[in-house]
N, C-alpha and C positions, 0 to 999 in steps of 0.2 A: 118417337113412336110409342115408347113405354109410357111416357107421361100422358099421351093421348088416350091410350088404353085404360090407364088408371082413372082418368077423368070420365071416360065413357062408363066404366063400372060404377063410379060414384054417382053419375047423373041418373043411371037406371037403378040405383040402389041394389046393386048386385055384388058389392065389394065383399060382404060377409060370406055369401054363398061361394064366391070364387076362392076365398081364403080357406073355407071349410073343405072344398074339393082339393085344394092344394095340400092341406094338412094330411088328408087321407092318402093322397098320392105319395107324399113325402114320408109316410110312416116308417117304411123300411130304413130310410136314412137317419131318422131320429132315434130309433131304438136298436138298430142293428139287424143283421141278417138272421141271427139265431132266434130272436124274439119274433121278428116279423114272419118267419117261416111257420111259426106256431099260432099265428093269428089268422082267423078265418073270416071275420066279419067286423067291419068298422063302420060306425055311423054316428052322426051328431044330431042331438035333439035337445032343445032348450039349453044350449051352451054346455052340454055334457057330451063327452066323447065316450061312446060305448064300444068296448073291445071284447070280442069273443076269443078266448084263449083255449087251445086244445090240450095243453099240457098243465097238469096240476102244479108241478114244481115251478114252472115259469109263471103261472098265475100268482102263486104265493110270493115269488120274488118281485113281481110287478106291484103287488099290493103293498109290500114293504117299502118299495122305492117309488111309490105313487107321486110324492111331492117332487122328486127329481125329474120324473118324466114330465110332470106338469110345468116345472120350471123350464125345461127344454122347449116346450111348446110356447110358453110365454115369451121366451127370448126371441124366438123366430117369428111368431105371429102376433105378439102383444097379449095383454092380459084380458082383453075383452072378448076374444074369440071363444075360449074354453075356460070354464070355471071349475069343472070337476071331471074326473075320470071314473068310469065304471067298468070293472073287469068282470066278465061273466063266462 
């Protein structure tokens, strides 16, 4: 069943969109409860993940650990899905 679903996504060229939605849904598991609770808006545009952060200290911490978060995303979803993170 899973392989049929993956083939269907590939046939209709929806694989990337499905992975993008999956990444946004899995954000709390990737970064943890503390950071995700201070995140209000996530969206992907031009292979960049835009993340709105409510807390200044959390935003600063994420900016300093940007590569670590990007590596977590690459491990789970591959390097082609997201090329950059933007915290605002």
